[in-house]
All heavy atoms as a GROMACS GRO file, in nm:
protein
  548
    1MET      N    1  10.120  19.939   4.398
    1MET     CA    2  10.123  19.799   4.358
    1MET      C    3   9.982  19.739   4.358
    1MET      O    4   9.952  19.656   4.275
    1MET     CB    5  10.216  19.724   4.454
    1MET     CG    6  10.244  19.586   4.413
    1MET     SD    7  10.333  19.589   4.257
    1MET     CE    8  10.387  19.426   4.248
    2LYS      N    9   9.900  19.785   4.449
    2LYS     CA   10   9.762  19.737   4.456
    2LYS      C   11   9.688  19.768   4.327
    2LYS      O   12   9.611  19.686   4.278
    2LYS     CB   13   9.692  19.801   4.576
    2LYS     CG   14   9.548  19.765   4.591
    2LYS     CD   15   9.486  19.839   4.709
    2LYS     CE   16   9.338  19.837   4.699
    2LYS     NZ   17   9.274  19.923   4.797
    3ILE      N   18   9.713  19.887   4.272
    3ILE     CA   19   9.646  19.928   4.148
    3ILE      C   20   9.687  19.835   4.034
    3ILE      O   21   9.603  19.791   3.956
    3ILE     CB   22   9.681  20.074   4.112
    3ILE    CG1   23   9.622  20.168   4.215
    3ILE    CG2   24   9.633  20.109   3.973
    3ILE    CD1   25   9.665  20.312   4.197
    4ILE      N   26   9.815  19.804   4.026
    4ILE     CA   27   9.864  19.718   3.918
    4ILE      C   28   9.801  19.580   3.927
    4ILE      O   29   9.759  19.524   3.826
    4ILE     CB   30  10.018  19.709   3.923
    4ILE    CG1   31  10.078  19.845   3.891
    4ILE    CG2   32  10.070  19.603   3.826
    4ILE    CD1   33  10.226  19.856   3.912
    5GLN      N   34   9.791  19.526   4.048
    5GLN     CA   35   9.728  19.395   4.064
    5GLN      C   36   9.581  19.399   4.024
    5GLN      O   37   9.532  19.308   3.958
    5GLN     CB   38   9.742  19.347   4.209
    5GLN     CG   39   9.882  19.306   4.246
    5GLN     CD   40   9.893  19.268   4.392
    5GLN    OE1   41   9.823  19.323   4.477
    5GLN    NE2   42   9.981  19.174   4.421
    6HIS      N   43   9.512  19.505   4.065
    6HIS     CA   44   9.370  19.516   4.031
    6HIS      C   45   9.350  19.528   3.880
    6HIS      O   46   9.263  19.462   3.822
    6HIS     CB   47   9.308  19.636   4.103
    6HIS     CG   48   9.162  19.650   4.077
    6HIS    ND1   49   9.069  19.566   4.131
    6HIS    CD2   50   9.094  19.739   4.001
    6HIS    CE1   51   8.949  19.600   4.089
    6HIS    NE2   52   8.962  19.706   4.010
    7VAL      N   53   9.432  19.610   3.815
    7VAL     CA   54   9.422  19.628   3.670
    7VAL      C   55   9.457  19.498   3.598
    7VAL      O   56   9.390  19.459   3.503
    7VAL     CB   57   9.512  19.745   3.624
    7VAL    CG1   58   9.522  19.751   3.473
    7VAL    CG2   59   9.460  19.876   3.679
    8TYR      N   60   9.559  19.430   3.647
    8TYR     CA   61   9.598  19.303   3.586
    8TYR      C   62   9.485  19.202   3.595
    8TYR      O   63   9.452  19.134   3.497
    8TYR     CB   64   9.725  19.250   3.654
    8TYR     CG   65   9.771  19.116   3.602
    8TYR    CD1   66   9.832  19.106   3.478
    8TYR    CD2   67   9.752  18.999   3.675
    8TYR    CE1   68   9.874  18.984   3.428
    8TYR    CE2   69   9.793  18.877   3.626
    8TYR     CZ   70   9.854  18.869   3.504
    8TYR     OH   71   9.894  18.748   3.455
    9ASN      N   72   9.421  19.195   3.712
    9ASN     CA   73   9.308  19.104   3.730
    9ASN      C   74   9.193  19.142   3.637
    9ASN      O   75   9.126  19.055   3.581
    9ASN     CB   76   9.261  19.102   3.875
    9ASN     CG   77   9.358  19.031   3.965
    9ASN    OD1   78   9.435  18.946   3.922
    9ASN    ND2   79   9.357  19.067   4.092
   10SER      N   80   9.172  19.271   3.617
   10SER     CA   81   9.066  19.316   3.527
   10SER      C   82   9.097  19.275   3.384
   10SER      O   83   9.008  19.232   3.311
   10SER     CB   84   9.050  19.468   3.536
   10SER     OG   85   9.008  19.505   3.665
   11PHE      N   86   9.222  19.290   3.342
   11PHE     CA   87   9.261  19.247   3.207
   11PHE      C   88   9.241  19.096   3.190
   11PHE      O   89   9.196  19.051   3.085
   11PHE     CB   90   9.407  19.283   3.177
   11PHE     CG   91   9.424  19.422   3.126
   11PHE    CD1   92   9.489  19.517   3.202
   11PHE    CD2   93   9.377  19.459   3.001
   11PHE    CE1   94   9.507  19.647   3.156
   11PHE    CE2   95   9.394  19.588   2.953
   11PHE     CZ   96   9.459  19.682   3.031
   12LEU      N   97   9.272  19.019   3.292
   12LEU     CA   98   9.251  18.875   3.284
   12LEU      C   99   9.103  18.842   3.270
   12LEU      O  100   9.066  18.751   3.196
   12LEU     CB  101   9.309  18.805   3.408
   12LEU     CG  102   9.461  18.797   3.414
   12LEU    CD1  103   9.504  18.729   3.544
   12LEU    CD2  104   9.516  18.720   3.295
   13GLN      N  105   9.019  18.914   3.341
   13GLN     CA  106   8.874  18.892   3.329
   13GLN      C  107   8.825  18.925   3.189
   13GLN      O  108   8.741  18.853   3.133
   13GLN     CB  109   8.800  18.976   3.433
   13GLN     CG  110   8.818  18.928   3.574
   13GLN     CD  111   8.756  19.022   3.677
   13GLN    OE1  112   8.715  19.132   3.644
   13GLN    NE2  113   8.752  18.978   3.801
   14VAL      N  114   8.877  19.032   3.131
   14VAL     CA  115   8.840  19.069   2.994
   14VAL      C  116   8.883  18.960   2.897
   14VAL      O  117   8.807  18.918   2.810
   14VAL     CB  118   8.900  19.206   2.955
   14VAL    CG1  119   8.885  19.232   2.806
   14VAL    CG2  120   8.835  19.317   3.036
   15ALA      N  121   9.005  18.913   2.912
   15ALA     CA  122   9.055  18.806   2.824
   15ALA      C  123   8.970  18.680   2.837
   15ALA      O  124   8.934  18.618   2.736
   15ALA     CB  125   9.200  18.776   2.856
   16THR      N  126   8.934  18.645   2.959
   16THR     CA  127   8.850  18.528   2.981
   16THR      C  128   8.715  18.545   2.915
   16THR      O  129   8.664  18.454   2.848
   16THR     CB  130   8.832  18.503   3.133
   16THR    OG1  131   8.960  18.485   3.192
   16THR    CG2  132   8.745  18.383   3.158
   17LEU      N  133   8.657  18.662   2.928
   17LEU     CA  134   8.528  18.690   2.867
   17LEU      C  135   8.536  18.682   2.715
   17LEU      O  136   8.448  18.626   2.649
   17LEU     CB  137   8.478  18.828   2.909
   17LEU     CG  138   8.342  18.871   2.857
   17LEU    CD1  139   8.233  18.779   2.911
   17LEU    CD2  140   8.312  19.014   2.897
   18ILE      N  141   8.644  18.734   2.658
   18ILE     CA  142   8.662  18.729   2.513
   18ILE      C  143   8.668  18.584   2.466
   18ILE      O  144   8.602  18.546   2.368
   18ILE     CB  145   8.790  18.805   2.471
   18ILE    CG1  146   8.769  18.955   2.490
   18ILE    CG2  147   8.828  18.774   2.327
   18ILE    CD1  148   8.896  19.037   2.476
   19PHE      N  149   8.747  18.502   2.533
   19PHE     CA  150   8.758  18.362   2.493
   19PHE      C  151   8.626  18.288   2.508
   19PHE      O  152   8.590  18.206   2.423
   19PHE     CB  153   8.869  18.292   2.571
   19PHE     CG  154   9.007  18.335   2.530
   19PHE    CD1  155   9.096  18.383   2.624
   19PHE    CD2  156   9.048  18.328   2.399
   19PHE    CE1  157   9.224  18.424   2.587
   19PHE    CE2  158   9.174  18.368   2.359
   19PHE     CZ  159   9.262  18.416   2.454
   20GLU      N  160   8.552  18.318   2.613
   20GLU     CA  161   8.420  18.254   2.632
   20GLU      C  162   8.326  18.291   2.517
   20GLU      O  163   8.256  18.205   2.464
   20GLU     CB  164   8.359  18.296   2.764
   20GLU     CG  165   8.424  18.234   2.885
   20GLU     CD  166   8.368  18.287   3.017
   20GLU    OE1  167   8.280  18.376   3.015
   20GLU    OE2  168   8.414  18.240   3.122
   21LYS      N  169   8.326  18.418   2.480
   21LYS     CA  170   8.238  18.463   2.371
   21LYS      C  171   8.278  18.397   2.239
   21LYS      O  172   8.192  18.355   2.162
   21LYS     CB  173   8.243  18.615   2.356
   21LYS     CG  174   8.194  18.692   2.475
   21LYS     CD  175   8.046  18.678   2.491
   21LYS     CE  176   7.999  18.760   2.611
   21LYS     NZ  177   7.856  18.746   2.634
   22LEU      N  178   8.408  18.389   2.212
   22LEU     CA  179   8.454  18.330   2.087
   22LEU      C  180   8.424  18.181   2.081
   22LEU      O  181   8.392  18.127   1.975
   22LEU     CB  182   8.603  18.356   2.067
   22LEU     CG  183   8.640  18.502   2.041
   22LEU    CD1  184   8.791  18.518   2.038
   22LEU    CD2  185   8.578  18.552   1.912
   23GLU      N  186   8.435  18.112   2.194
   23GLU     CA  187   8.407  17.969   2.197
   23GLU      C  188   8.259  17.939   2.172
   23GLU      O  189   8.224  17.834   2.119
   23GLU     CB  190   8.451  17.910   2.330
   23GLU     CG  191   8.601  17.899   2.345
   23GLU     CD  192   8.643  17.851   2.483
   23GLU    OE1  193   8.558  17.838   2.573
   23GLU    OE2  194   8.764  17.828   2.501
   24LYS      N  195   8.172  18.033   2.208
   24LYS     CA  196   8.028  18.012   2.190
   24LYS      C  197   7.984  18.041   2.047
   24LYS      O  198   7.869  18.017   2.012
   24LYS     CB  199   7.949  18.101   2.286
   24LYS     CG  200   7.963  18.058   2.430
   24LYS     CD  201   7.883  18.149   2.520
   24LYS     CE  202   7.902  18.109   2.665
   24LYS     NZ  203   7.831  18.200   2.756
   25GLY      N  204   8.074  18.093   1.966
   25GLY     CA  205   8.040  18.119   1.826
   25GLY      C  206   7.957  18.245   1.806
   25GLY      O  207   7.864  18.246   1.727
   26ILE      N  208   7.989  18.348   1.877
   26ILE     CA  209   7.918  18.475   1.866
   26ILE      C  210   7.948  18.541   1.732
   26ILE      O  211   8.058  18.525   1.679
   26ILE     CB  212   7.957  18.567   1.985
   26ILE    CG1  213   7.869  18.690   1.993
   26ILE    CG2  214   8.101  18.607   1.975
   26ILE    CD1  215   7.891  18.772   2.120
   27ASP      N  216   7.848  18.611   1.674
   27ASP     CA  217   7.875  18.680   1.547
   27ASP      C  218   7.958  18.806   1.573
   27ASP      O  219   7.959  18.861   1.683
   27ASP     CB  220   7.745  18.714   1.474
   27ASP     CG  221   7.654  18.806   1.552
   27ASP    OD1  222   7.688  18.846   1.664
   27ASP    OD2  223   7.546  18.838   1.498
   28TYR      N  224   8.029  18.849   1.470
   28TYR     CA  225   8.127  18.956   1.489
   28TYR      C  226   8.066  19.090   1.534
   28TYR      O  227   8.119  19.152   1.626
   28TYR     CB  228   8.211  18.976   1.363
   28TYR     CG  229   8.321  19.077   1.384
   28TYR    CD1  230   8.435  19.042   1.456
   28TYR    CD2  231   8.309  19.207   1.337
   28TYR    CE1  232   8.535  19.135   1.479
   28TYR    CE2  233   8.408  19.300   1.360
   28TYR     CZ  234   8.520  19.263   1.430
   28TYR     OH  235   8.619  19.356   1.454
   29PRO      N  236   7.956  19.136   1.474
   29PRO     CA  237   7.901  19.266   1.520
   29PRO      C  238   7.861  19.264   1.668
   29PRO      O  239   7.888  19.360   1.741
   29PRO     CB  240   7.779  19.288   1.430
   29PRO     CG  241   7.807  19.208   1.308
   29PRO     CD  242   7.885  19.089   1.357
   30ARG      N  243   7.801  19.156   1.713
   30ARG     CA  244   7.763  19.147   1.854
   30ARG      C  245   7.886  19.137   1.943
   30ARG      O  246   7.894  19.197   2.049
   30ARG     CB  247   7.670  19.028   1.877
   30ARG     CG  248   7.598  19.039   2.011
   30ARG     CD  249   7.490  18.939   2.024
   30ARG     NE  250   7.551  18.819   2.082
   30ARG     CZ  251   7.499  18.699   2.079
   30ARG    NH1  252   7.386  18.678   2.019
   30ARG    NH2  253   7.560  18.597   2.135
   31PHE      N  254   7.984  19.060   1.898
   31PHE     CA  255   8.110  19.048   1.972
   31PHE      C  256   8.176  19.185   1.986
   31PHE      O  257   8.224  19.223   2.092
   31PHE     CB  258   8.205  18.952   1.901
   31PHE     CG  259   8.343  18.950   1.959
   31PHE    CD1  260   8.367  18.889   2.081
   31PHE    CD2  261   8.449  19.009   1.893
   31PHE    CE1  262   8.495  18.887   2.136
   31PHE    CE2  263   8.577  19.009   1.946
   31PHE     CZ  264   8.599  18.946   2.068
   32GLN      N  265   8.176  19.262   1.878
   32GLN     CA  266   8.238  19.394   1.880
   32GLN      C  267   8.167  19.486   1.980
   32GLN      O  268   8.234  19.557   2.057
   32GLN     CB  269   8.232  19.454   1.740
   32GLN     CG  270   8.308  19.583   1.724
   32GLN     CD  271   8.305  19.633   1.580
   32GLN    OE1  272   8.224  19.588   1.499
   32GLN    NE2  273   8.391  19.727   1.549
   33LEU      N  274   8.036  19.485   1.983
   33LEU     CA  275   7.961  19.569   2.077
   33LEU      C  276   7.986  19.527   2.222
   33LEU      O  277   8.005  19.612   2.310
   33LEU     CB  278   7.812  19.563   2.046
   33LEU     CG  279   7.768  19.635   1.919
   33LEU    CD1  280   7.620  19.609   1.891
   33LEU    CD2  281   7.796  19.784   1.929
   34GLU      N  282   7.984  19.397   2.247
   34GLU     CA  283   8.007  19.349   2.383
   34GLU      C  284   8.149  19.377   2.428
   34GLU      O  285   8.172  19.415   2.543
   34GLU     CB  286   7.974  19.200   2.393
   34GLU     CG  287   7.826  19.173   2.382
   34GLU     CD  288   7.790  19.027   2.400
   34GLU    OE1  289   7.872  18.949   2.454
   34GLU    OE2  290   7.678  18.989   2.361
   35LEU      N  291   8.244  19.362   2.338
   35LEU     CA  292   8.384  19.392   2.370
   35LEU      C  293   8.401  19.541   2.401
   35LEU      O  294   8.470  19.578   2.496
   35LEU     CB  295   8.476  19.350   2.256
   35LEU     CG  296   8.625  19.377   2.275
   35LEU    CD1  297   8.677  19.300   2.396
   35LEU    CD2  298   8.701  19.338   2.149
   36GLN      N  299   8.336  19.624   2.323
   36GLN     CA  300   8.342  19.768   2.347
   36GLN      C  301   8.288  19.801   2.486
   36GLN      O  302   8.349  19.880   2.559
   36GLN     CB  303   8.262  19.843   2.242
   36GLN     CG  304   8.263  19.993   2.258
   36GLN     CD  305   8.182  20.063   2.150
   36GLN    OE1  306   8.118  20.000   2.067
   36GLN    NE2  307   8.183  20.195   2.153
   37ASP      N  308   8.177  19.741   2.525
   37ASP     CA  309   8.120  19.765   2.658
   37ASP      C  310   8.216  19.721   2.769
   37ASP      O  311   8.237  19.792   2.867
   37ASP     CB  312   7.987  19.692   2.674
   37ASP     CG  313   7.876  19.752   2.589
   37ASP    OD1  314   7.890  19.868   2.546
   37ASP    OD2  315   7.776  19.681   2.566
   38VAL      N  316   8.275  19.604   2.751
   38VAL     CA  317   8.367  19.551   2.852
   38VAL      C  318   8.492  19.639   2.864
   38VAL      O  319   8.537  19.671   2.974
   38VAL     CB  320   8.405  19.405   2.819
   38VAL    CG1  321   8.518  19.357   2.906
   38VAL    CG2  322   8.285  19.314   2.835
   39LEU      N  323   8.547  19.681   2.751
   39LEU     CA  324   8.667  19.765   2.753
   39LEU      C  325   8.637  19.904   2.809
   39LEU      O  326   8.721  19.962   2.879
   39LEU     CB  327   8.729  19.773   2.614
   39LEU     CG  328   8.791  19.644   2.564
   39LEU    CD1  329   8.842  19.661   2.420
   39LEU    CD2  330   8.902  19.595   2.655
   40ASN      N  331   8.518  19.958   2.780
   40ASN     CA  332   8.481  20.087   2.838
   40ASN      C  333   8.470  20.076   2.991
   40ASN      O  334   8.515  20.165   3.063
   40ASN     CB  335   8.350  20.137   2.780
   40ASN     CG  336   8.364  20.191   2.640
   40ASN    OD1  337   8.472  20.227   2.598
   40ASN    ND2  338   8.254  20.195   2.566
   41GLU      N  339   8.412  19.968   3.037
   41GLU     CA  340   8.402  19.947   3.182
   41GLU      C  341   8.541  19.932   3.244
   41GLU      O  342   8.569  19.988   3.350
   41GLU     CB  343   8.318  19.824   3.213
   41GLU     CG  344   8.299  19.801   3.361
   41GLU     CD  345   8.213  19.679   3.391
   41GLU    OE1  346   8.146  19.628   3.300
   41GLU    OE2  347   8.213  19.637   3.508
   42LEU      N  348   8.629  19.861   3.176
   42LEU     CA  349   8.766  19.844   3.224
   42LEU      C  350   8.836  19.980   3.233
   42LEU      O  351   8.901  20.011   3.332
   42LEU     CB  352   8.844  19.751   3.131
   42LEU     CG  353   8.992  19.732   3.162
   42LEU    CD1  354   9.011  19.669   3.299
   42LEU    CD2  355   9.057  19.647   3.054
   43GLY      N  356   8.819  20.063   3.132
   43GLY     CA  357   8.878  20.196   3.133
   43GLY      C  358   8.825  20.281   3.247
   43GLY      O  359   8.901  20.353   3.313
   44ARG      N  360   8.695  20.274   3.272
   44ARG     CA  361   8.637  20.348   3.384
   44ARG      C  362   8.694  20.301   3.516
   44ARG      O  363   8.726  20.381   3.605
   44ARG     CB  364   8.485  20.335   3.385
   44ARG     CG  365   8.414  20.418   3.281
   44ARG     CD  366   8.264  20.419   3.301
   44ARG     NE  367   8.203  20.287   3.294
   44ARG     CZ  368   8.159  20.229   3.182
   44ARG    NH1  369   8.169  20.293   3.067
   44ARG    NH2  370   8.104  20.110   3.184
   45ASN      N  371   8.707  20.170   3.532
   45ASN     CA  372   8.762  20.115   3.656
   45ASN      C  373   8.907  20.156   3.677
   45ASN      O  374   8.948  20.188   3.789
   45ASN     CB  375   8.749  19.963   3.658
   45ASN     CG  376   8.606  19.917   3.676
   45ASN    OD1  377   8.520  19.992   3.724
   45ASN    ND2  378   8.578  19.795   3.636
   46ILE      N  379   8.985  20.156   3.571
   46ILE     CA  380   9.125  20.198   3.582
   46ILE      C  381   9.133  20.344   3.623
   46ILE      O  382   9.209  20.381   3.713
   46ILE     CB  383   9.200  20.172   3.450
   46ILE    CG1  384   9.217  20.022   3.427
   46ILE    CG2  385   9.336  20.242   3.450
   46ILE    CD1  386   9.270  19.986   3.290
   47CYS      N  387   9.054  20.429   3.557
   47CYS     CA  388   9.054  20.572   3.593
   47CYS      C  389   9.012  20.592   3.738
   47CYS      O  390   9.072  20.672   3.810
   47CYS     CB  391   8.960  20.650   3.501
   47CYS     SG  392   9.021  20.670   3.334
   48LYS      N  393   8.913  20.518   3.782
   48LYS     CA  394   8.866  20.528   3.920
   48LYS      C  395   8.975  20.490   4.018
   48LYS      O  396   9.000  20.560   4.117
   48LYS     CB  397   8.744  20.439   3.940
   48LYS     CG  398   8.687  20.442   4.079
   48LYS     CD  399   8.570  20.347   4.093
   48LYS     CE  400   8.527  20.338   4.238
   48LYS     NZ  401   8.431  20.231   4.259
   49GLU      N  402   9.044  20.379   3.991
   49GLU     CA  403   9.151  20.333   4.079
   49GLU      C  404   9.265  20.435   4.086
   49GLU      O  405   9.317  20.464   4.194
   49GLU     CB  406   9.207  20.198   4.031
   49GLU     CG  407   9.113  20.082   4.048
   49GLU     CD  408   9.097  20.041   4.192
   49GLU    OE1  409   9.194  20.053   4.270
   49GLU    OE2  410   8.988  19.996   4.228
   50VAL      N  411   9.303  20.490   3.972
   50VAL     CA  412   9.412  20.586   3.968
   50VAL      C  413   9.374  20.714   4.042
   50VAL      O  414   9.453  20.767   4.121
   50VAL     CB  415   9.453  20.618   3.822
   50VAL    CG1  416   9.546  20.737   3.815
   50VAL    CG2  417   9.517  20.495   3.758
   51LEU      N  418   9.253  20.762   4.021
   51LEU     CA  419   9.209  20.884   4.089
   51LEU      C  420   9.197  20.863   4.240
   51LEU      O  421   9.234  20.951   4.319
   51LEU     CB  422   9.076  20.932   4.032
   51LEU     CG  423   9.083  20.990   3.890
   51LEU    CD1  424   8.944  21.016   3.836
   51LEU    CD2  425   9.167  21.116   3.888
   52GLU      N  426   9.149  20.747   4.281
   52GLU     CA  427   9.141  20.718   4.425
   52GLU      C  428   9.280  20.710   4.488
   52GLU      O  429   9.302  20.759   4.598
   52GLU     CB  430   9.064  20.589   4.449
   52GLU     CG  431   8.914  20.604   4.428
   52GLU     CD  432   8.838  20.473   4.444
   52GLU    OE1  433   8.901  20.367   4.466
   52GLU    OE2  434   8.714  20.476   4.435
   53ALA      N  435   9.374  20.650   4.416
   53ALA     CA  436   9.511  20.641   4.468
   53ALA      C  437   9.573  20.780   4.478
   53ALA      O  438   9.641  20.812   4.576
   53ALA     CB  439   9.596  20.551   4.380
   54ALA      N  440   9.550  20.862   4.377
   54ALA     CA  441   9.604  21.000   4.381
   54ALA      C  442   9.540  21.078   4.495
   54ALA      O  443   9.608  21.154   4.564
   54ALA     CB  444   9.579  21.069   4.248
   55ASP      N  445   9.412  21.060   4.517
   55ASP     CA  446   9.342  21.127   4.626
   55ASP      C  447   9.398  21.084   4.761
   55ASP      O  448   9.422  21.168   4.849
   55ASP     CB  449   9.193  21.097   4.617
   55ASP     CG  450   9.110  21.184   4.708
   55ASP    OD1  451   9.136  21.305   4.715
   55ASP    OD2  452   9.017  21.130   4.772
   56ASP      N  453   9.421  20.956   4.777
   56ASP     CA  454   9.480  20.906   4.902
   56ASP      C  455   9.620  20.964   4.924
   56ASP      O  456   9.655  21.003   5.036
   56ASP     CB  457   9.489  20.753   4.901
   56ASP     CG  458   9.354  20.687   4.916
   56ASP    OD1  459   9.259  20.754   4.963
   56ASP    OD2  460   9.344  20.567   4.882
   57TYR      N  461   9.697  20.972   4.817
   57TYR     CA  462   9.832  21.026   4.828
   57TYR      C  463   9.828  21.172   4.871
   57TYR      O  464   9.904  21.215   4.958
   57TYR     CB  465   9.906  21.013   4.694
   57TYR     CG  466  10.047  21.066   4.700
   57TYR    CD1  467  10.150  20.986   4.748
   57TYR    CD2  468  10.077  21.196   4.661
   57TYR    CE1  469  10.280  21.034   4.755
   57TYR    CE2  470  10.206  21.244   4.667
   57TYR     CZ  471  10.307  21.163   4.715
   57TYR     OH  472  10.435  21.211   4.724
   58VAL      N  473   9.738  21.249   4.811
   58VAL     CA  474   9.727  21.392   4.845
   58VAL      C  475   9.682  21.408   4.991
   58VAL      O  476   9.730  21.497   5.061
   58VAL     CB  477   9.631  21.464   4.748
   58VAL    CG1  478   9.596  21.603   4.797
   58VAL    CG2  479   9.693  21.471   4.609
   59ARG      N  480   9.591  21.322   5.035
   59ARG     CA  481   9.548  21.330   5.175
   59ARG      C  482   9.661  21.300   5.271
   59ARG      O  483   9.671  21.361   5.377
   59ARG     CB  484   9.433  21.232   5.200
   59ARG     CG  485   9.299  21.294   5.175
   59ARG     CD  486   9.188  21.205   5.230
   59ARG     NE  487   9.097  21.183   5.120
   59ARG     CZ  488   9.055  21.065   5.078
   59ARG    NH1  489   9.090  20.956   5.139
   59ARG    NH2  490   8.974  21.056   4.976
   60GLN      N  491   9.746  21.206   5.236
   60GLN     CA  492   9.856  21.166   5.324
   60GLN      C  493   9.973  21.264   5.316
   60GLN      O  494  10.051  21.273   5.410
   60GLN     CB  495   9.904  21.026   5.288
   60GLN     CG  496   9.801  20.919   5.320
   60GLN     CD  497   9.845  20.783   5.269
   60GLN    OE1  498   9.953  20.768   5.216
   60GLN    NE2  499   9.759  20.684   5.285
   61HIS      N  500   9.988  21.335   5.208
   61HIS     CA  501  10.099  21.426   5.186
   61HIS      C  502  10.045  21.566   5.157
   61HIS      O  503  10.066  21.619   5.048
   61HIS     CB  504  10.188  21.378   5.071
   61HIS     CG  505  10.243  21.242   5.092
   61HIS    ND1  506  10.180  21.129   5.045
   61HIS    CD2  507  10.354  21.199   5.157
   61HIS    CE1  508  10.251  21.024   5.079
   61HIS    NE2  509  10.357  21.063   5.146
   62ARG      N  510   9.980  21.624   5.253
   62ARG     CA  511   9.915  21.754   5.233
   62ARG      C  512  10.013  21.864   5.193
   62ARG      O  513   9.975  21.958   5.124
   62ARG     CB  514   9.839  21.794   5.358
   62ARG     CG  515   9.719  21.707   5.385
   62ARG     CD  516   9.635  21.765   5.497
   62ARG     NE  517   9.521  21.680   5.526
   62ARG     CZ  518   9.402  21.691   5.470
   62ARG    NH1  519   9.380  21.786   5.381
   62ARG    NH2  520   9.304  21.610   5.501
   63ASN      N  521  10.136  21.853   5.235
   63ASN     CA  522  10.233  21.956   5.202
   63ASN      C  523  10.275  21.954   5.054
   63ASN      O  524  10.339  22.047   5.008
   63ASN     CB  525  10.357  21.945   5.291
   63ASN     CG  526  10.424  21.809   5.279
   63ASN    OD1  527  10.360  21.712   5.240
   63ASN    ND2  528  10.550  21.801   5.315
   64GLU      N  529  10.241  21.851   4.980
   64GLU     CA  530  10.278  21.840   4.840
   64GLU      C  531  10.166  21.882   4.743
   64GLU      O  532  10.174  21.857   4.627
   64GLU     CB  533  10.322  21.697   4.809
   64GLU     CG  534  10.448  21.658   4.881
   64GLU     CD  535  10.498  21.522   4.839
   64GLU    OE1  536  10.472  21.481   4.724
   64GLU    OE2  537  10.564  21.456   4.919
   65ARG      N  538  10.062  21.941   4.796
   65ARG     CA  539   9.952  21.983   4.711
   65ARG      C  540   9.997  22.077   4.610
   65ARG      O  541  10.022  22.161   4.565
   65ARG     CB  542   9.841  22.046   4.794
   65ARG     CG  543   9.756  21.945   4.861
   65ARG     CD  544   9.641  22.012   4.926
   65ARG     NE  545   9.555  21.912   4.985
   65ARG     CZ  546   9.445  21.939   5.048
   65ARG    NH1  547   9.405  22.061   5.061
   65ARG    NH2  548   9.373  21.843   5.097
   0.00000   0.00000   0.00000
């Protein structure tokens, strides 16, 4: 559940950033590059959270390796 909350909060931050950029009147090519960077970072964070959770699970349940 912790992972879902963290990912949800990350998605909200991305949405907020997108709206801020659009309100400032950013041009499309720059918006596209910045959005790509933000989404790549979000993907890395999600992968990190999932791998850490799986690692914790394996440590706690050694018999299920």
